[in-house]
N, C-alpha and C positions, 0 to 999 in steps of 0.2 A: 596339721592345720588346727587341731584342738588347742595346742599351746597358744596359738595366736588368739583364740577366743578368750584367753585369760587377760587380754589387754583391757585397760580401762577406756571407756568411750567418753567423748565430749558430751557434756550435759547441755540440753537445749531447753529453752523456756517452755513450760507446759502449755501456755496459752497460744503459742505459735503453731503447734502441730494441727489442731482442729481446722484452722483457717486454710492451711496449706493442703491438707489431705484431699480436699475436693478436686484439686487439679493435678494430682500426682501423676507423673509419667516416669515409670521405672526403666523404660527401654534405653539402653546405652551401655557404655563400658565404665566400670567403677573400680577405684584403686584405694587400698588402705595405706597407712603410713609406712608399712614395710615394703610395699611394691607389689603385693598380691593383687591380681586383677580378675574381675568377673565381668561377663557380659550378661545382663539381665534383659529379658523381653517377656511381654505378655504372650501367653500361649493358650492352647485349648480353645475355649469359647471366648477368650479375651479377658477373662477374670483371673485365670491362673498365671503364675509367674514361674518362668524357667530360668535357671542360672547356669552358665557354663564357666568353669574355671579356666581362665586363659593362661595364667602364670601364678606360681606360688613362690614367695620369698620369706626371709626371716627364719625363725626357729622351726616353722612348719615345713620348710623345704627339706623333706625327708624322702628317701626312696619310696616309702609307702605312699606318701601323698602325691609324689610326682606322677604316679600312674593315673591320677585324676585330671591332669592337665589336658585341655581340649575335650573334656567330658562334661555332660550335664550333671551337675552335682546338687542342684537345688530344684525342687518341685514343690510348689506351694499353692494353696487356694486362698483367694481373697476373703478376708474376714471383716474388713472395714475399708473405707477409702484410704489408699496408701499403706495398707497393711495386709500381709500374706502370712499364712502359717502352713507348714508342711515339714519337709525333711531335707537334710543336707548330708552328703556322704563325706566322711572324714576318718582318717586313720583306719580304714578298712571296715568301718561300721556306718550305720545310719543314725543320725541324731535328729531330734526335733529342731526345727528352725523357725524363727520368726523374723520376717524381713519387714522393716518399717521405713518408708520414705519420709524422712524427718524434715526435708526442705527440698527445693527444686533441684539441688545438686548434692544432696546427702542421703545416704541410706545407712541404716544400722541393721546388722545381722546379729541375731542372738541365737546361739546354739546351746542346746541342753542335752547332755548325755544321760541325765536322770533328772527327775523333777526338781532337784535342789542344786544340781551342778550346771549352772548356766553362766555364760559370759557373752559379752557383746564386742563387736568391732565396728567402727565407723568407716564408711567408704565415701569417697568424693567422686563425682562424675568427671570423667576425663574426655568423654566424647559421646 
């Protein structure tokens, strides 16, 4: 899964994010360009975000990562409207995760294995 984090994301206009963030709804199924899917839903007191890996595709589809399919791999606390920070399980380890809902049907996940080794992937809502 970490290899997939090396992918480049689509850039969005900086001025669009603040207006959208007020009405962010992350609940649903999200898919990246390789076919990896997550189900995200608010959890805990309604401000936390939980993410379950539904399927993994592309270079990240390794025996090590396949064990995470159907498991909750993201747990994050809301830090701003439409933004959550926490952890993601990948390659047998936990990494820092930042999940940002950048539009009504787009989420960006940034994973960091160390403070300077971060990459992001864009996901589109599929349901």
